[in-house]
N, C-alpha and C positions, 0 to 999 in steps of 0.2 A: 625495783625496791622501793618501798615507801618508806620514807622518814618521818618520824613522827618528833614534834618540837616538845622540849621544854626548858622551864625557865635555865637551868643547869648546863644540861646538855642536850645534844641530837642523838635520837636514836634511829636505828634499822631494824630489819626483820633480818633472819638469817634461818633458812630452812633445814633440818636435820630428820633424818627418819624416824617416824614414829615410835618404833621400839626402842630408839636410841634416847628419846624424850622421856617415856615410861621408866628405863632404865636410871635415868638420871634422878628423877622425879621420886624413885623408891630410894636409891643411894642418898639423897639429901634431908630425908625425912629426919628430924628432930636435930638438926642442925646449924638451923639459925638461917639459913639462908631463905629467902623469903620467895624464891622463885626458882625456877632452872634456868631463867637468862640473866639471872645476877651471879648463880653459881659459876656458868659457862664465862662469864664476864671474869669472875675473877681467877679462874684457871687460866684462860688467854693473856692475863694480865702479869702472872706469876711465869707462864712460859716466855712470854716477851720480855720481860725484865730479866730472867735469866741469860737468854739469847745477847741481849745487852751484855748483860756481866761476862759472858764468856767472849765474845767480841771484844771488848775492852780490855780484857787480860791476858789475850790473844795479842793484841795490839802493843799492851805493855810489856809482852815478854819479847816479841821482835824489836821493841826499841832498845830494850835492854842489851839484846845480843849484836845488835847494829852497833852500840857504843863500845860494847865489849871489843868487838873485834876492831873499830876505829883503834881502841888503846892497845890493841896488839894481843890481847888475853885471849882472844879465840883465832 
């Protein structure tokens, strides 16, 4: 994997099937995304952010259940 150096961030290349690339390219027309790469990076950030939020909610719910059990409510 080749890493390109940037002043702000480091980047790497990820291979996707060409038909998928073409579909995404059509999908992002007139959206303001400058490239397929920037769109995919945006989607991955959203997905990973949602996963972190879900994990945090799960942890907090279990913590609340544990405290309720300790207090004898459950």
